[in-house]
N, C-alpha and C positions, 0 to 999 in steps of 0.2 A: 821755532821757539814758542810760537803761539799755542796755548793750551786752553783756550776759551771753550772749545768743544769737549774737553775733558773735565771741566770745572765741576767739582762736587757742589751739589745743591741740596741744602737741608735747612733746618731751623738754625744751625750754626753757620751755614754757608749760603747766604743769600745769592741769588743769581747775579753775576757781575754785569755791569753795563756802564757805558760812558755817557748815558742820557740821564740828566737830572730827573726827568719826568718818571723814570722807573724807580725812583726813591722818594716817595712823597714824605712830607713832614711826619716824623715818627710820633706816635701817640703814647709810647711806653708799654703797650701791650706786646710789642714785637720782642722776640727772644733776645735779639742783639741789643736792644735798648732798655731792657727791663730794669737794669740797675741805675741807669743814668738819670741825674736830676735834669730833666729836659728844659725847664724854664731857665736854668743857667746856661744851657747851650743854645738857646733860641737865636741869638744873634749869629752864632756860628753856622746854624742850619739854614738861615734865610738866604736865598739866592740873591746876590747883589744886582741892582738894576744896571750897573755899569762895571767896567773892569775893576779888579781889586787894586788897591793902592800899592805902590812900590814899597818894598821893605829893604832896609839897609843890609847889605850883605858884603862881607869881605872874605877873601879866599887867598890862602897861602898854599902854593903848590910847587914842589920841586921839579927839576928837569925830568922830562919823560912823561909829563902830564899835558894833555891837550884840553883847553877850555873853550867851549863854544855854547851855542844855544840850539835847541830843537823845537820846531813848531809842532803843533798837535798832529800826531800820526806820522811824524817824520823819523826815519832811522829806527833805532831800537825803542824809542819812546812808545809806551803803551803795549809792548810785547810781553812784559813781565807783570806790571802792576795793573790788575784788573779791578776797578773800583767796586766795592761791595756795600757801600753806604753813601748817604748824602754828602757827608763831609769829604770823603776821598774823591768823589766824582767832581765836586766843586773845585778842589785843588787841581785835579787833572785837566780842568778847562783852561788853566793859565796859558796864555798865548805862546809864551816862550819859556821852555824849561831849561835850566842850567844843565849843561852836559859836561861831565868830567870823564875823560877817557885815558886809561893807562895803556901804553903800547905793549905789544907782545913781548914777553920775556924780560920786561923791565922790573927790577926789584928795588923799590923805593926804600931808602934808609931813613927818610924823614916823613912824618905824617902829613897828609893833606888836611888843612884845618879850614873849616867853613864856619864863619860866625854870622848868625842871623839875629839882627837886633831890631825889635819892634819899635815903632814910632808912635804908639798909642792909637793906631788906626786898624781898620780891618784889612787883612792882607793874606796873600796865598803864595805858595811856592811849590814848584815841582822839580826835584833834583834827580837826574839820571846819572848813575855811576856805572861805567862800562869798563871792565877789566879785560886786558888782553890775555891770550893764552900763555900760561905759565908765568903770569905776572904776580907781584906781591905788593901790597899796599895797605896802609891804615888811613882811614878817613874819619875825621872827627867833626861832627856837626854840633855846634853850640847855639842854643836858643836863649836870648836875653831880652831885656826890655819889656815893654808892655804892648800887647796886640791882641786882636781877635784873629787867630791865625789858623788857616787850613794848610797843612803841609804834607807832601808826599815825598818819599825817597824810593826810587826804583833802582835795583842793583842787578847787573848782569855779571855773573861770575863765570868766566870762560873756563874751559878745560884746564885742569892742573894749576889753576890760579889759587892764591892764598890771599883772601880779602877780609879785612876787619873793619866794620863800620861801628862807630860809637855815636850815639845820639844823646845829648845832654839837654834836659829841659830845666833851665835855671831861670825861669821867667819871673817878672815882678808879680807881686801878690794879686793883681787884678786881671792877669792875662788869661785868655781862653786858648786852648790848643787842641785841635783835632786833626786826624789824618791817618795815613797808612804807609807802612814800609813793606816792600815786597822784594824778594830776591829769587833768582833762578840760578841754581848750583850745577855746574857742568861736571863732566866725567872726571873723577879723581880730584875734584876741586875741594878747597876748604874754605868755608864761610863762617865767620864769627861776628855776631851782632851783640852789642852791649847797649842796653837802654838804661839811662839814669834820669829819673824824674824827681825833682825837688820843688821847684817853684810853680807859680801859677795858681789861679783860683780853681779851674777845672781843666783837666787834661784827659783826653781819651784817644789812645793810639792803637791801631791794629798792626800786627806784624806777622807776615806770612812768608813761607819758604816752600819751594818745590824743586825738583831735580830734572835736569835735562840729559842726564847720563848716569851710568852706574858708578859706584865707588865714591860718590860725593859725601861730604861730611858738613853738617851744620850744627853750630853751637850757639844757642840763644841765651844770653845772660841779662838779668835785669835787677836794678836796685831802685827802690823808691822810698821816699820819706814824706809822709803826709802829716802836716801840722794842723792846728785847729781850723776847722771850716774848709779844709782843702778836699777836693774830690779828684782821684786819680784812677784811671781805668786802663788796663793793658789787656789786649786780646791777642792770643797767639794761635797761629794755625800752621802746622807742618804737614804738608802733603807728601807722604812717603810713596812716591809714584814710580820709583825706579829700584831695580834689584841691587842688593849689596850696598845700600846707602845707610848712613847713620845720622842720628840727631840726638841732641842733648839740650834740654831746657832747664834752667835754674833761675827763678825769679824770687827775690827776697825784698820784703818791705817792712818798714817800721812806722808806727802811728802814734801820735800823741795829740792831746788837746780835744776839747769838746767839738763834735761834728766832723772830725777827721774820718774820711771814708775812702777805702781803696777797694778796687775790684780787679781780680785776675781771672781770666777765662782762657784755658789752654786746650787745644785740640790737636791730636795727632791722628791722621787718617792713613792707615796702612792698606794700600791697594792690593788687589789680587795678584798683580804681577811683581809686587815688591818682596821677592823671596830673599832670604838671607839678610834681612835688614836688622838693625838694632836701634832701639829708641827708648828714651826715658825723659819724663817731664816732672818737675818738682816746683812747688811754691810754698814758701815759708813766710809767715807774718808774725812780727813781734809787736804786741800791744803794750805801750808804755804807760798809758793812763786810762781812767775811766772815760766814757763818752765817745769812744772810737768804734768803728765798724769795719771789719775786713771780710769781704766775700771772696771765696776761692772756689773755682769750679774746674777741676781737671776732667778731660774727656779722652777716651781712646776709642777709635772705630777701626776694627781689624777685619780684613776680608780674607786673609790667608794665615794659616798656622805654621807655614814653612819659614819661620824667622828665627833669628838668634835670640831675640828677647825684646820685650816691650813692657813698660810699666809707668806708673805715675804715683805721686804722693802730694799731699797737701796738709800743712800744719799751721794752726793759728793759736797763739797763746801769749800769756804775759811772761814777764821776766821770771826766770827760775830763782826762787827764793834762795837756794843754796849758793848760786853764783853771787848774788848781791850781798848775802851775809858774809861770804868769804872775802869779797873785796873790801867791804866797809869795815870788817874786823881788822883789816890791815891799815886802817887809818884813812881810807878814801872817803870823800864826801859822797852823798847820794848821786849828785850830778856827774862826779868823776867816775863812779862805778858804772852808771848808765852808759856814759860815753865809751868806756872801755869795752863793755859787752856789745854795744852796737857796732863799734869799729871792728871787732872780731867777727861779728855776724856778716858784715858787709865785705870786709877784707878777704874772707874766705872765697868770695866770688872774684874779686879783683885779681888775686894772685894767680888764678887759673888762666889769665890772659897770656901770660908768658912773655910780655913785652915790658921791660923795666920802665922805660920812659913813660909809656902809656899808663902803667899801673900807678906810678907816682902822681901822674896828672889826675887820675880818678880819685886817688886817696886824698888829694888836696881838696877836690870838690866835696867829698864826704865830710872831711874835717870842718870845712867852712860851713856846711849845712848844720852840723852838730853844734858848732860854736854859736850859730844864730838861734837854734831852736831848743836845744836840750834843757836849758835852764828856765824855759818858759812853760814847762808842763803845768797844767792847772791843778791836777790832783794826782800826786805821785803814787804809784803802786809800790814804790820801794818800801820794804819792811824796815823798821827801825834797827839800829845796830844791835848786835847781841849784847846782853848784859856783860859787864866787865869780867865777872868770874867765869864766863863761858867762852870768852874770845879766843883762848888758847886752844879750844876744841872746835873751832869753826869748821863746818863740813866743807869738803872739796866740791868744786863746781861740777855740775852735770852739763856737758857741752851741748847736747842736742837730743830732742825727742822727735821721732818721725813715725808717721803711720806706716 
């Protein structure tokens, strides 16, 4: 399973290493750090003189799941997640990683729920999820509380397995979070990853996928909502290194409030041997108020033309006036109209998961975030309601514009 020798190295793919010395303190001139507000991440990037503090973790696991710990370099730990920046290598140094293993052919009907709660201290965590052959499971990781947190999630998806990992960043307003998620997808396996980022002062997470056999499928979905002063960065990397594999990436964000800043960088690398593959990545950003900034950088690197298809798209814009006029002409307030549009924007992602219980859980997270933030916009971009004499002719909404 080790692919270190095959690792792509470029300005978007720094050479992986488990040695902190190979990742000096960034200056901001590096391609992978050029967007980040480094002074805000300073505490996260500094190597601690002693071990990280413990973090409160609770875990609910149904029958068929084995829980244990793995030392550095033990078992599958480190076989999938190869650190590519200073934060992920610091998290990889944790002496004992939490190991969650699903047995072969086990199909869990209840999700595995991991709750990580910060205690206001600097902390780190490395979670290893190992699925058995032909197993099925949903793993939900929720981050709460306050912390300066380095966190890695390493996922081994064995042949014919169906694994869904959901990571929810619902931190307190002062929290910092950095780290890396990485998965290896086996032959004819299905891997679905859902990233939901709402809380925290500054969050920067990398998410990578590669394949260990043909026929694998990876779907990476993301929802993020940045409020005034929040910084959120999501970096995606799909290494399409096996034939007849598929990948689909769809990340959507909403921003409101002065200083809200989001960054999405996606990269799909289609190798020479990856014949017959299909890939698409998309990022959409909805700007709700003045004073926000959304950076979106999709990338495709293709070494073979013998594929079914590959593409990418990126859109960033404000509310469609027609949508808001239409809703407000029906008697909705500005905040109610905004909420409905954002719910539809996000729910379109959630409904693709296909697991009713999980979908309702994620909708609850979205609704709770909207209830906290949507009425606190500093400068609304909502247009005023149509004049009374024109309301009966309100235009129909235009759902989506895509490059």
